[in-house]
KEMAR-489241 format. One line per 5 residues: number of its first residue (from 1); their letters; for each residue x, y, z of C-alpha. Coordinates in steps of 0.02 Angstrom, whole numbers, plus 50000, padded with zeros to 5 digits. Example, Ala and Ser with C-alpha at 12.3 -4.5 7.8 and 13.67 -1.06 7.14 Angstrom:
1	AS	50615:49775:50390 | 50684:49947:50357
# end
This chain:
1	MRYIN	50593:49441:47261 | 50530:49543:47114 | 50352:49491:47159 | 50375:49551:47339 | 50466:49709:47288
6	NRAHF	50318:49763:47183 | 50196:49750:47329 | 50178:49845:47491 | 50082:49701:47572 | 50056:49516:47538
11	TIAEI	50002:49356:47627 | 50062:49177:47630 | 49905:49124:47536 | 49944:49246:47395 | 50120:49177:47379
16	QREFK	50049:48999:47374 | 49928:49042:47234 | 50054:49143:47134 | 50192:49012:47133 | 50086:48854:47160
21	ISRAT	50183:48798:47312 | 50138:48730:47484 | 50119:48839:47638 | 50277:48764:47714 | 50378:48803:47558
26	AIRDI	50310:48981:47551 | 50357:49013:47733 | 50530:48939:47708 | 50562:49046:47553 | 50505:49205:47641
31	NEIQA	50616:49166:47790 | 50764:49146:47671 | 50724:49313:47588 | 50716:49397:47759 | 50884:49319:47805
36	MGFPL	50957:49401:47650 | 50912:49571:47723 | 50749:49606:47629 | 50655:49739:47731 | 50498:49642:47784
41	TTELG	50391:49657:47940 | 50260:49533:47999 | 50083:49573:48057 | 49981:49438:48144 | 49793:49412:48151
46	RGGGY	49651:49438:48026 | 49708:49545:47883 | 49889:49518:47933 | 50031:49463:47825 | 50195:49538:47771
51	HVLQN	50236:49720:47739 | 50383:49794:47647 | 50452:49936:47754 | 50413:50108:47686 | 50551:50190:47584
56	QYLPA	50654:50032:47593 | 50602:49945:47433 | 50750:49858:47356 | 50793:49922:47181 | 50779:49799:47039
61	VRFTP	50947:49723:46997 | 50993:49746:46815 | 51144:49669:46731 | 51216:49706:46561 | 51236:49552:46448
66	EELKA	51424:49556:46481 | 51400:49566:46671 | 51279:49421:46669 | 51401:49316:46568 | 51542:49361:46688
71	IFISF	51440:49303:46839 | 51381:49145:46752 | 51557:49100:46693 | 51622:49120:46872 | 51495:48989:46924
76	IASKN	51552:48872:46786 | 51733:48897:46836 | 51694:48853:47017 | 51630:48680:46977 | 51731:48539:47055
81	SQLPY	51823:48660:47168 | 51770:48601:47341 | 51675:48760:47379 | 51581:48794:47541 | 51392:48809:47532
86	LHNRR	51397:48697:47378 | 51214:48647:47396 | 51163:48827:47356 | 51248:48827:47186 | 51100:48757:47088
91	SITEK	50970:48877:47160 | 51083:49028:47132 | 51118:48976:46953 | 50933:48955:46920 | 50899:49130:46989
96	LISIA	51034:49204:46878 | 50958:49122:46725 | 50782:49175:46774 | 50824:49361:46768 | 50896:49345:46591
101	SQTQQ	50800:49371:46430 | 50766:49221:46320 | 50912:49267:46206 | 51027:49286:46356 | 50968:49121:46427
106	DELIE	51010:49033:46263 | 51183:49112:46266 | 51215:49059:46446 | 51163:48880:46411 | 51278:48878:46259
111	LNNIL	51420:48947:46365 | 51395:48803:46486 | 51415:48682:46340 | 51568:48766:46266 | 51677:48815:46415
116	LFENT	51775:48684:46510 | 51886:48725:46657 | 52015:48626:46751 | 51947:48477:46850 | 51782:48469:46754
121	NPANP	51728:48308:46670 | 51723:48334:46479 | 51599:48191:46461 | 51480:48276:46582 | 51530:48456:46626
126	NLLEL	51387:48471:46751 | 51444:48320:46850 | 51497:48353:47030 | 51600:48210:47098 | 51575:48150:47276
131	DDAAP	51741:48226:47330 | 51695:48396:47258 | 51601:48445:47415 | 51705:48545:47539 | 51739:48470:47712
136	AELNQ	51583:48469:47820 | 51664:48581:47952 | 51704:48721:47828 | 51531:48802:47826 | 51525:48805:48016
141	LISLA	51701:48876:48025 | 51660:49018:47905 | 51498:49059:47995 | 51590:49072:48161 | 51741:49168:48096
146	VRDKH	51638:49312:48026 | 51569:49338:48202 | 51724:49305:48308 | 51899:49244:48259 | 51941:49183:48434
151	LRLTY	51887:49001:48419 | 51894:48834:48506 | 51938:48694:48385 | 51947:48506:48404 | 52091:48447:48295
156	ELSPD	52073:48261:48261 | 52237:48205:48184 | 52178:48026:48211 | 52009:47959:48272 | 52082:47912:48441
161	WPQLM	52179:48073:48471 | 52071:48230:48475 | 52162:48388:48525 | 52067:48537:48596 | 52143:48701:48536
166	DVFLL	52116:48883:48585 | 52159:48984:48429 | 52144:49149:48338 | 52094:49122:48157 | 52192:49219:48025
171	HIFNS	52140:49143:47858 | 52042:49003:47779 | 52110:48955:47609 | 52119:48818:47477 | 52291:48754:47430
176	NAQWL	52325:48609:47312 | 52143:48553:47319 | 52140:48553:47509 | 52053:48674:47628 | 52167:48738:47766
181	VEVYD	52146:48858:47910 | 52289:48969:47968 | 52280:48997:48156 | 52383:49065:48298 | 52387:48933:48436
186	FDTDE	52380:49019:48606 | 52443:48864:48697 | 52601:48835:48592 | 52628:49019:48543 | 52644:48964:48361
191	FRYLP	52561:48992:48194 | 52491:48831:48122 | 52406:48769:47964 | 52270:48640:47998 | 52172:48537:47870
196	VEMLR	51989:48584:47889 | 51939:48403:47860 | 52023:48359:48025 | 51926:48488:48128 | 51773:48447:48232
201	DSAIS	51649:48543:48339 | 51714:48719:48304 | 51644:48851:48420 | 51678:49027:48482 | 51803:49017:48625
206	EQKMK	51748:49064:48800 | 51926:49090:48861 | 52012:49258:48877 | 52135:49294:48737 | 52316:49284:48797
211	RTEHE	52370:49406:48660 | 52276:49545:48573 | 52242:49537:48385 | 52368:49676:48360 | 52502:49578:48453
216	ILSKK	52466:49421:48352 | 52478:49512:48185 | 52638:49602:48240 | 52715:49434:48286 | 52670:49366:48114
221	RLGAR	52746:49517:48025 | 52905:49501:48128 | 52918:49317:48081 | 52901:49361:47896 | 53044:49487:47908
226	ESNLV	53155:49355:47990 | 53124:49227:47851 | 53279:49125:47810 | 53221:49077:47635 | 53184:49217:47511
231	VKLDT	53160:49167:47329 | 53131:49266:47169 | 53033:49183:47029 | 53026:49208:46841 | 52870:49179:46734
236	TGIQR	52893:48990:46731 | 52920:48986:46919 | 52761:49087:46948 | 52656:48968:46844 | 52729:48816:46932
241	FKRMH	52707:48900:47102 | 52522:48922:47064 | 52508:48738:47020 | 52588:48679:47182 | 52659:48759:47337
246	PPGII	52667:48723:47524 | 52523:48798:47624 | 52534:48974:47690 | 52664:49042:47569 | 52611:49208:47492
251	LSLTG	52682:49253:47322 | 52705:49439:47287 | 52706:49484:47102 | 52839:49615:47071 | 52874:49630:46885
256	MFQSS	52782:49720:46747 | 52638:49613:46680 | 52664:49494:46828 | 52823:49428:46749 | 52917:49404:46914
261	GIFSV	52878:49370:47095 | 52952:49341:47267 | 52907:49241:47422 | 52985:49214:47593 | 52977:49069:47718
266	QLDVT	53045:49037:47892 | 53111:48857:47885 | 53155:48749:48033 | 53331:48695:47985 | 53323:48550:48110
271	DVEAL	53177:48471:48016 | 53264:48357:47891 | 53103:48302:47806 | 53044:48481:47779 | 53213:48531:47705
276	AYYAD	53208:48383:47585 | 53031:48427:47532 | 53077:48609:47499 | 53231:48556:47400 | 53125:48449:47284
281	WLLFL	52993:48586:47268 | 53120:48722:47230 | 53192:48614:47091 | 53015:48594:47023 | 52999:48784:47010
286	GKGIQ	53130:48784:46871 | 53302:48852:46831 | 53245:49034:46831 | 53231:49051:47020 | 53353:49161:47117
291	FERIP	53393:49152:47302 | 53405:49312:47402 | 53421:49211:47562 | 53437:49023:47590 | 53487:48916:47742
296	DKLRV	53656:48830:47720 | 53582:48659:47755 | 53452:48681:47617 | 53585:48743:47497 | 53688:48585:47527
301	ILEER	53538:48473:47491 | 53500:48569:47331 | 53680:48554:47271 | 53676:48366:47304 | 53513:48349:47207
306	LANLE	53583:48448:47060 | 53744:48346:47060 | 53644:48184:47054 | 53539:48250:46910 | 53694:48299:46810
311	FS	53777:48133:46845 | 53623:48033:46791
# end
């Protein structure tokens, strides 16, 4: 990009000679640069080539040593995290290193050797396990959602039972090492959390939305206000919440220095399995939790669990 930015006009042949690459590679690289928004125009015929639009030269990007380290460390921290567009990681890292001075490059390489984050392999920090790649459908889902959040999804809970869904996408998030999508299901009039790995053939929906986006968000806010489980957490509870929590729960940090927090959930009190799961999870959060609101059935289960623990 720096080569192009320093020229008003260039040809494919010049790119081939400069970087010692094939014509196909040169064309592919230029197409990628154009897709990034670089202001290029094409002129065909003898004497043609590529032109950088007048007065639209991109300024050279300059990072301080601290900024470059911050960006590089964020890449190290994202290893083994099931990220989308994982195949681009290597090329982006190489570009970051290429804009650094020799001293900065040495420091970045040393940082890569020193820093280890959760889920990395100490024996080989650069190793990406086979299960580190995000679900195949995730990239497609993200690409669609930035254009239109009214989607048609095929939810394949089992290979022989695909379910076609007309949904409005609210969020895509990673929880407990699993990618999930939060959607409003127009057919069931419910909010659902679906594992991305079970989605197939995502596409923009051709149906008319039965509710507007404003109506959907208002319904979600109303549901949050009617939550029947409201829990306050201390520092220990916050740390354990971050380690493990059911999908879709949002923790609000309330205390000074993030020392306390609160979350709310609308539980189905007729779902015995869900109540048992939440009882075990709430006990995991520690003794410092406080209940502002709790369903009676869940309270009974918790008291039984605590009595068994004291007895044992």
